[in-house]
C-alpha positions in Angstrom: 6.8 -18.8 -10.6 4.2 -19.4 -7.9 4.8 -16.0 -6.3 4.4 -14.3 -9.7 1.1 -16.1 -10.2 -0.1 -15.0 -6.8 1.0 -11.4 -7.6 -0.7 -11.5 -10.9 -3.9 -12.9 -9.3 -3.8 -10.2 -6.6 -3.3 -7.4 -9.2 -6.1 -8.8 -11.3 -8.4 -9.1 -8.2 -7.6 -5.5 -7.2 -8.2 -4.2 -10.7 -11.5 -6.0 -11.0 -12.6 -4.7 -7.6 -11.5 -1.2 -8.5 -13.4 -1.3 -11.8 -16.5 -2.7 -10.0 -16.4 0.1 -7.4 -15.8 2.8 -10.1 -18.7 1.6 -12.3 -21.2 0.8 -9.5 -20.2 3.5 -7.0 -20.1 3.2 -3.3 -21.4 4.9 -0.2 -19.3 7.3 1.8 -17.0 5.6 4.3 -18.6 4.5 7.6 -15.3 4.8 9.5 -11.8 6.1 8.7 -9.7 4.3 6.1 -6.3 4.1 7.8 -4.4 1.6 5.6 -5.2 -0.6 2.5 -6.2 -3.6 4.5 -9.1 -1.6 5.9 -10.8 -2.0 2.5 -11.5 -5.6 3.6 -13.6 -4.5 6.5 -17.2 -5.5 5.6 -18.6 -2.4 7.4 -16.6 0.0 5.3 -17.0 1.3 1.8 -14.8 3.7 -0.1 -15.8 6.3 -2.7 -13.1 6.3 -5.4 -13.0 8.9 -8.2 -14.3 8.4 -11.7 -12.3 5.9 -13.8 -10.8 8.8 -15.9 -8.6 9.7 -12.9 -5.9 7.5 -14.4 -5.7 9.8 -17.4 -5.5 13.0 -15.5 -2.3 14.4 -13.9 -2.3 14.9 -10.2 -4.2 12.2 -8.4 -2.6 10.9 -5.2 -3.1 7.1 -5.5 -2.6 6.8 -1.7 -5.9 8.6 -1.2 -7.6 5.5 -2.7 -6.4 3.6 0.3 -6.4 6.2 3.1 -8.7 9.1 4.2 -7.1 12.3 3.0 -6.9 13.9 6.5 -5.1 10.8 7.9 -2.7 10.8 4.9 -2.1 14.5 5.3 -1.3 14.0 9.0 1.2 11.2 8.2 2.9 13.4 5.6 3.1 16.2 8.1 4.5 13.8 10.7 7.0 12.3 8.2 5.7 8.8 8.7 4.9 5.9 6.3 2.8 2.8 7.0 3.7 -0.9 6.9 0.4 -2.7 6.4 0.2 -6.4 7.2 -2.4 -7.2 4.5 -5.6 -8.8 5.6 -5.1 -8.6 9.4 -5.8 -4.9 9.9 -2.5 -4.6 11.8 -0.1 -1.8 10.8 3.0 0.1 11.9 3.7 3.8 11.4 7.4 4.3 10.8 9.3 7.6 10.8 10.8 8.5 7.4 14.0 10.6 7.7 15.3 12.5 4.7 16.5 10.3 1.9 15.0 7.0 3.0 14.7 3.7 1.2 12.8 0.5 1.7 15.7 -1.3 3.4 16.0 1.5 6.0 12.2 1.5 6.7 12.1 -2.3 7.1 15.0 -2.2 9.4 13.4 0.6 11.5 10.2 -1.4 11.8 11.7 -3.7 14.4 9.7 -6.6 12.9 11.9 -9.6 12.6 10.5 -11.0 9.3 10.7 -7.6 7.7 14.1 -6.6 9.1 15.6 -9.7 7.3 13.6 -9.3 4.1 15.9 -9.7 1.1 13.4 -9.8 -1.8 14.5 -13.4 -2.5 12.2 -16.2 -1.4 10.4 -13.7 0.9 6.9 -12.6 1.2 5.9 -10.2 -1.6 5.8 -6.5 -0.8 3.9 -3.8 -2.5 4.6 0.0 -2.2 1.8 2.5 -2.8 3.4 5.8 -3.6 1.8 9.1 -4.7 1.8 8.3 -8.4 2.8 4.6 -8.5 2.0 1.2 -7.2 5.1 -1.0 -7.1 5.4 -4.8 -6.5 8.5 -6.5 -5.3 10.6 -7.7 -8.2 12.2 -10.7 -6.5 15.5 -8.9 -6.7 17.5 -7.2 -3.9 17.5 -3.9 -5.8 13.9 -3.4 -4.8 15.3 -2.6 -1.3 16.7 0.6 -2.7 13.2 2.0 -3.6 12.8 5.5 -2.1 10.1 5.8 0.5 8.4 9.1 1.1 6.2 10.3 4.0 2.6 8.9 3.5 3.7 5.9 1.4 2.3 2.5 2.2 4.4 -0.7 2.3 2.1 -3.8 2.2 3.3 -7.2 3.3 1.2 -9.3 1.0 0.1 -12.5 2.8 0.8 -15.8 1.1 -2.3 -17.6 -0.1 
């Protein structure tokens, strides 16, 4: 119950922030956006497309959280990113063929993530090309396919 309230608060906060940026606008970025937690850098702003982007086919949601050239490089290199929320730390992990969340977490070499079960664990969020997914609290979330360029976010407890 508490985790779902935190998740709902986080989604609400991100939605309000997104609407604020879309309505008010923002300056071009002062430094590259490498992963979602870079958005918390006070020296950085991010220009996000018009709010109608959600109604149009084709937008890559990952570009809201990463500079297009960096994202393109990661896709070319077949890597995804595990972002550790507000700390600015991240890992780039190789994505081989048909890969799922369980394989990526295991390949991370990070103890807490290697043993992640989805139950009584920190929440995870996956930002894909056309979807943002939040951990369900069930083990089947580990079977979520991961593609090159995707972001896996370890959402810090608050």
